[in-house]
N, C-alpha and C positions, 0 to 999 in steps of 0.2 A: 479136210481142210486145215492143211497147216501153211502158215506162213514163215517163209524165210527173211531173218532179215538182214536189211539191204546196208551197204557200209554206210549208205549216206544216212541212214537214220542211226546209224551206231556212233560215228562221228559226232550228230547232232545230239543227240543223248550226254556222247563225254562233254561238248562244250558246253552243254547247261546246265550240268554237273561243277565244270570249272567257273563256270561264269556265277554261280551259287558260292558256292567255295570262296573265291575271292573278291565278291561284293561282302559277304559277312565278313571278312578278315579286314575289309577295308571301314566296312560301317564301326567295327568293333573297337578300327585304332580310331576314331574319330570318338565316338561316346563314351568311352572307357574314362578319359580324365571325368567327363563331368559324373559318370556313375558312382567315381572312386569317389569324388569332393562330395556327392549326398550321402553318400554311405558313411561316411568318415563325419558329417556334420550330426547326422543322424547317431551312431556312437557316441558321438562329446556329449550332445544333450542326454542321452540315457545314463551313462558315467557322472554326468553333473548333477542329474536329477536324483541319483544313488549318494552321491555324497552330501548333497544337501538334507537329503532324510537323516543318513546317519550322523551331521551334524546337528539337526535340530531336537535328536533325540539325544545327542549325550550333552547339550547344553543345560536342559533345569536342572539334571544329575548336578551338578560341582558351576559355582561363580566363579567369573575369572578373579584369580588371584588370591584364591583359596585354597589352604593345605589340607589335605583328606591325606590320611593315613589310612591304608585299607587292613595292613597285618602287625600287630604289636611283634616283636623278635621276643623270643624267652630268654632271658636277663641271664639264668644260671645253667649252665652247660651241664649234662648228664657224664661222668665218666664211670670208665669201666673196671673195675678194679682188677682183673681178669687179665687185660690188658696191662702191656709194660709202657716204659716211657720212650719214648722215638729218638733216636742219637742220632744226630748225623755224623756220617766218617767220612772219611780219604783212607783208600787202597794207596799202601806204600811199597814200591819193589823194592 
């Protein structure tokens, strides 16, 4: 029971495939701006929430106008007696 493919069946299949392809292409062009706008709003909300969380975590540690020194620099320099003094020089031709 072998069935042979007819030319009309083949053309109908190609036509259906092309209609589906172009239909998806047109629908994508219509709905892509709405989808992108929706995704950008979602990302903006997510990043805004993360930013607010960071601001809330940092706020209790330091009040506005307060100066905080994290590290006090060493006031005395350690000199190495084995190393000589650096002298700046110019070559003369």
